[in-house]
N, C-alpha and C positions, 0 to 999 in steps of 0.2 A: 136428595135434591130439595131445595126450598119450596115449601108449599105456597108461600105468598107471592114469590116472584115468577114462578113458571106455571101460569094457569092452564096452559095447554101441555098436557103431560107427554104428548108424543112429539113435541118440538122442544128440544133441550134449550135451556138458557134464554127462553123467550120472555120479553118484558116490554112495557111502555117506558122508553128511556126518559121521556119528558115527565111522566108521573113520578118516576123514581127520584130524579134530581129535584123536582119541586118538593117532594116529601123531605129530602135531605136538607134543603135550604129553608124550608118554611115559607117559600115565596113561589108565586106562579110565574116563573120565568119562561116556561115553555108550555104551549098549548098541548093538552093531552089528547090521546086517542088518534094521534097522527104518526108519530115516529116509533115504530116497533123495531126491536133488534132480536136476533136469535141465531141458533145454529140451523143446519140444513133442515128444511121442512119436507124432504123427500118421502120420509116414512110416516108422515102425519096420518093419523087415523081419519076415516071418513068424517067422523063427528067433529074433529078439530079443524078439518078443512072447511066444513060448513060454518063453524064458529068464526073462522077468519073472515069469511065473506059476510055472514049475516050479523054477527055480534060486533066484530072489530071493523067492519065495513072496508076491508082491505081492497085497494084499487091496484096496487102494483108491488112487485117483489124485485129487489135489486140483489142479484146473486153474484158474489165476488170471487167465486171459485175458479180454479184452472180446469182445463179440459180433462186432465188426468184425474182430478178429484171427481168430476162428473162420471167418468168411466168407472172408477172404483166404487162409487156410491151405487151405480146401476148394477154392478156385479154383486154387491152385498145384497141389494134388494132382490135380485134374481135368485140368489142362493136361499134367501129367507122364504121366498115364495115356494121354491122347490121343497124346502124342508117342511113346510106347512101344508103341502099339497094334499096330505091325507086327512087334514083337519077340516071339518065342514066350515064353510065361510058363507057369509051373506053375499048376495049378488053385488051389493054396493061395495063391499070390501074387495071382491075379486076384480071388479070393473074399474075401480078408481084409478085415474091416470096419474102420472107423476106431476103433471101441472094442473093447477086448480082452474077450472073453467071460470071465465069472467075476470080473471086477474091478469094484468099485463106483466110479462116477465122481461127484465132487462139484465142480460148476462154480460157482465163486465169483468173480465179476468184482471183483477187488481194487481196481482203479481205477474204481469205479462212480460212483453219483450224488454221493456226498459229495466224492470227489476232483474230479469235474467242476465241482461248485459252487465248490470252493476256487479252481480255475483261473479260472472265469468271474468270480469276485468281484474279480479283479485287473484286469479289463478296464475301459476307459472306456466310457461309454454309447454312443459312436459305434462302438467296436469290438464291443460287445455286440450292437447291432442288425445290424451287418454279419455277425456270426457267425450270428445267428438266420436271416437271409436266405439265407446260403449253405447252411446245414444244411437249410432248408426246400426249397431247390432241388436238394438231393442232391449238393452240391459239398463232400464231406467233407474232402478234402485241403486245399482252399482255406480251409475253415473252421478247420482245425487250424493253418494257417499264421498265423492271427490270434493264437492262443495261444502260438505258438512263441517269440516274444521274451521272454515272461514265464517260460516254462520254461527258456529259456537263462539268464536272470538268476538263477534259483534253482539251476540246475545239478543234478546227480544227488544231491549231499548235501542241498541244500535240498528237493528233491522227496521224498527219503527221510524227512526230518524232518516235512514236511507230511503225508506218508502216515501216519506214526505218529499224528499228532494228529487227522486227519480220517477215516481209514479204519477207525474203531473197530468199526463193525458188521460189516465184512468180517473183521477180526481175530477177533472173537467167533465168527463162523461157522466160520472155519478151526479155531480151538481147540476148538470144539464137536465137530467131526469127530474131532480128535486125542484128545479125552477118552474116546472109545469104543474099548475094547480090541480089539473085532472089526475095526476099520479098519486095524490094523497088520499087516504092514509097509505103509508108504505112500510114494508118489512125489509130491512137490510140484513143480509146474512152471508156467511161463508160456510166453512165446514163446522166449526165450533162456535162461531159468533163471538170470538174473543179478540183476535188481533186486528185483522183487516176490517172487520165490522167495527171493532172498538175504535180504530183510527178515524173512520168516516163519522161515527157518532161524536167522537171528540171534536172534530173540526166543526161540526154543526153546533155543538154546545158552546165551543169557544166563540163562534160567530154570534151567539145569542148572549154572550157575556155571563154565562153561568159560572158560579164559583168553582174554581179548579178542584178544590177538595171534594165537592159533590160529584164532579165528573170522575175523579179518581175512585170514589166509592162505587160508582156505576161500573167502571172497568173491573175493579177487584171482585165485584159480585159474581163475575163469570167463574171464579175459582170454585166456590161451593156449588154453584149451579151445575157445573160440569163434573163434579166429583164422582157421580155414578158411572161415568164412562172413562175416568182417568186412567185406570189400569190398561184398558184396551188402547187408549191413545198413546200411552207411554211405550207400549209394545210396538206400535206402528212407527213412532218416531225413532225408536232405537234401531229398528230394522233398516233405516236409511242413515244411520251413523250419528244421530243427534241425541243429546242427553235429555233427561227429564225436565230440565229448565223450560223447554219449549211447550210443555204441557201445563205450565204454571202461569199465574198472573202476578208478576213481580211488582211490588209497590214502586212508585217513582216514575213509571212509564208516562203517565199523563203530565206530570210536572216537567219532565224532561222534554216532551214534545212541545209543550206550551212555551218553555224557555227557548227552545230551538227556533220556533216560529217568530218569537219576539226578537231574538238576537240576529237571526239571519235574514228575515224578511220584513221586520217591522210590525209583526202581528199577523193574525190569521186572515184578516180581510185582504191585506196586501199580498199575502201568500196566494190566496185563492184567485185574486186578480192576475197574479203572475202566471197562473196555469192557463189563462185564456177565458176564464169565467168573466162575464160582464157585470158591471155595477147593477144593471137592471135585474139580472138573474139573482144576484145576492139580495137585492131589495125584495124581490118576490118571495124568496125563501124566508126571509125575516118576517115579512107580512104574514106568511102562512103559519110559521112556528112560534113567533114571539107572543108570550103571554103578557100579563099585567106587569108593568115595570115599576 
């Protein structure tokens, strides 16, 4: 894992997105110390939790994960605690809660009902009834395997474009949080901090007119940042019928999303307005984040 981009070793893929793109462009397009991105912070050490609040002055966390991901992460954490029960720990380490005191949490399931409906709409009737039966019986992984071929066909680029089109209520919720000055500095994350997080960060940086090539480099950086857990991630996605491509950061995602926004909506600002975000909210976000132009 990169030593320069992940200063918090217990939070994978963590970085100041504004500082990174400023460094890439040689311009201060984005105010730094405000927009952080990363993977799940659930297993952050006590020391890193303290740093988020005291050093990074974090006010809020936007968590884009599904309920299933929350459950799986809790199970992993419980197993880890049980496995280390015989190892002496400090009181702080034992007592640390999943949520960081003093930080506001905004849990917005980015791949929620609209995204699910989009995927289900691609199924045949036979696949649909099989999916319903498996979900009713509690066989979640087998149910997801029915969706897997359709997700494979779309790939990460296709899923990103579909997310732009269908996850509009979730985008509106996220930007509603970002439009309130008291919520900054903010950490946006999902499980890996790669795709859903990447899309939200893209939209923000497009709004600030950051060079698309710099935004692409920020997206691609998640590849090396997540290398340490890649094997485990590949095993997880293969268990639900998906290929290794879903653990990667393919080049071209950012430029494809940017082109889609321009061609279908007339640009990122018009797209964001179409989701129900107001001009005033966008103006507040720009005032907060915009650096020297």
